[in-house]
TORKOL-4160 file (C-alpha; in steps of 0.2 Angstrom, whole numbers, padded with zeros to 4 digits, m for minus):
105
<pt num="1" X="m0046" Y="0042" Z="m0013"/>
<pt num="2" X="m0041" Y="0060" Z="m0008"/>
<pt num="3" X="m0059" Y="0064" Z="m0002"/>
<pt num="4" X="m0060" Y="0048" Z="0008"/>
<pt num="5" X="m0043" Y="0050" Z="0015"/>
<pt num="6" X="m0047" Y="0068" Z="0021"/>
<pt num="7" X="m0063" Y="0062" Z="0029"/>
<pt num="8" X="m0053" Y="0048" Z="0038"/>
<pt num="9" X="m0040" Y="0061" Z="0044"/>
<pt num="10" X="m0053" Y="0073" Z="0050"/>
<pt num="11" X="m0061" Y="0059" Z="0060"/>
<pt num="12" X="m0044" Y="0054" Z="0067"/>
<pt num="13" X="m0040" Y="0072" Z="0072"/>
<pt num="14" X="m0057" Y="0073" Z="0081"/>
<pt num="15" X="m0052" Y="0058" Z="0092"/>
<pt num="16" X="m0037" Y="0068" Z="0098"/>
<pt num="17" X="m0029" Y="0052" Z="0104"/>
<pt num="18" X="m0016" Y="0043" Z="0094"/>
<pt num="19" X="m0017" Y="0027" Z="0104"/>
<pt num="20" X="m0036" Y="0025" Z="0104"/>
<pt num="21" X="m0040" Y="0008" Z="0099"/>
<pt num="22" X="m0052" Y="0008" Z="0084"/>
<pt num="23" X="m0054" Y="m0011" Z="0082"/>
<pt num="24" X="m0044" Y="m0027" Z="0078"/>
<pt num="25" X="m0037" Y="m0034" Z="0062"/>
<pt num="26" X="m0032" Y="m0052" Z="0058"/>
<pt num="27" X="m0015" Y="m0054" Z="0049"/>
<pt num="28" X="m0010" Y="m0068" Z="0036"/>
<pt num="29" X="m0005" Y="m0080" Z="0050"/>
<pt num="30" X="m0022" Y="m0078" Z="0059"/>
<pt num="31" X="m0016" Y="m0068" Z="0074"/>
<pt num="32" X="m0026" Y="m0053" Z="0079"/>
<pt num="33" X="m0019" Y="m0036" Z="0082"/>
<pt num="34" X="m0026" Y="m0020" Z="0089"/>
<pt num="35" X="m0028" Y="m0006" Z="0076"/>
<pt num="36" X="m0026" Y="0011" Z="0084"/>
<pt num="37" X="m0027" Y="0029" Z="0077"/>
<pt num="38" X="m0008" Y="0030" Z="0074"/>
<pt num="39" X="m0009" Y="0014" Z="0063"/>
<pt num="40" X="m0024" Y="0020" Z="0053"/>
<pt num="41" X="m0014" Y="0037" Z="0050"/>
<pt num="42" X="0000" Y="0026" Z="0043"/>
<pt num="43" X="m0012" Y="0017" Z="0031"/>
<pt num="44" X="m0020" Y="0033" Z="0025"/>
<pt num="45" X="m0002" Y="0040" Z="0022"/>
<pt num="46" X="0003" Y="0025" Z="0012"/>
<pt num="47" X="m0013" Y="0025" Z="0002"/>
<pt num="48" X="m0011" Y="0044" Z="m0002"/>
<pt num="49" X="0007" Y="0040" Z="m0008"/>
<pt num="50" X="0002" Y="0026" Z="m0019"/>
<pt num="51" X="m0012" Y="0036" Z="m0027"/>
<pt num="52" X="0000" Y="0050" Z="m0031"/>
<pt num="53" X="0013" Y="0037" Z="m0038"/>
<pt num="54" X="m0001" Y="0028" Z="m0047"/>
<pt num="55" X="m0007" Y="0044" Z="m0056"/>
<pt num="56" X="0010" Y="0050" Z="m0061"/>
<pt num="57" X="0011" Y="0054" Z="m0080"/>
<pt num="58" X="0022" Y="0041" Z="m0089"/>
<pt num="59" X="0032" Y="0056" Z="m0096"/>
<pt num="60" X="0039" Y="0059" Z="m0079"/>
<pt num="61" X="0054" Y="0050" Z="m0084"/>
<pt num="62" X="0059" Y="0063" Z="m0096"/>
<pt num="63" X="0055" Y="0078" Z="m0084"/>
<pt num="64" X="0063" Y="0069" Z="m0069"/>
<pt num="65" X="0056" Y="0065" Z="m0053"/>
<pt num="66" X="0048" Y="0050" Z="m0045"/>
<pt num="67" X="0039" Y="0037" Z="m0056"/>
<pt num="68" X="0036" Y="0018" Z="m0056"/>
<pt num="69" X="0044" Y="0006" Z="m0069"/>
<pt num="70" X="0047" Y="m0012" Z="m0073"/>
<pt num="71" X="0064" Y="m0019" Z="m0076"/>
<pt num="72" X="0073" Y="m0027" Z="m0086"/>
<pt num="73" X="0060" Y="m0020" Z="m0099"/>
<pt num="74" X="0063" Y="m0002" Z="m0094"/>
<pt num="75" X="0045" Y="0002" Z="m0095"/>
<pt num="76" X="0037" Y="0017" Z="m0085"/>
<pt num="77" X="0020" Y="0012" Z="m0079"/>
<pt num="78" X="0005" Y="0020" Z="m0070"/>
<pt num="79" X="m0013" Y="0017" Z="m0067"/>
<pt num="80" X="m0020" Y="0000" Z="m0070"/>
<pt num="81" X="m0004" Y="m0007" Z="m0077"/>
<pt num="82" X="0005" Y="m0002" Z="m0061"/>
<pt num="83" X="m0009" Y="m0010" Z="m0051"/>
<pt num="84" X="m0007" Y="m0026" Z="m0061"/>
<pt num="85" X="0012" Y="m0027" Z="m0059"/>
<pt num="86" X="0011" Y="m0024" Z="m0041"/>
<pt num="87" X="m0003" Y="m0037" Z="m0038"/>
<pt num="88" X="0007" Y="m0050" Z="m0049"/>
<pt num="89" X="0023" Y="m0047" Z="m0038"/>
<pt num="90" X="0013" Y="m0049" Z="m0022"/>
<pt num="91" X="0006" Y="m0065" Z="m0028"/>
<pt num="92" X="0023" Y="m0071" Z="m0034"/>
<pt num="93" X="0030" Y="m0067" Z="m0017"/>
<pt num="94" X="0016" Y="m0077" Z="m0008"/>
<pt num="95" X="0018" Y="m0092" Z="m0019"/>
<pt num="96" X="0037" Y="m0092" Z="m0016"/>
<pt num="97" X="0034" Y="m0090" Z="0003"/>
<pt num="98" X="0022" Y="m0104" Z="0003"/>
<pt num="99" X="0034" Y="m0115" Z="m0007"/>
<pt num="100" X="0048" Y="m0111" Z="0005"/>
<pt num="101" X="0037" Y="m0116" Z="0020"/>
<pt num="102" X="0032" Y="m0132" Z="0011"/>
<pt num="103" X="0050" Y="m0136" Z="0009"/>
<pt num="104" X="0053" Y="m0134" Z="0028"/>
<pt num="105" X="0040" Y="m0148" Z="0032"/>
């Protein structure tokens, strides 16, 4: 991820215009939004943060610092375990949102 992120950052720097429109993206509701350099920089920054967190050693809890965990089990997780837990939480939230929307009808 780091090499790709660096390549994207270099590309964005070469554009030299934070408001340059790179394209359009469609959100979950079907609405289209312009994607500009500033937006893509934010996506790259988030991806770099996640990769850093994802690759943290599970022993970070003993050394101190930032790490990811699951409660109430009090487990420190990383790599594929972290990905799976995040994906499950995202899916759970989408199901809850869809249920709530269905209850409004």
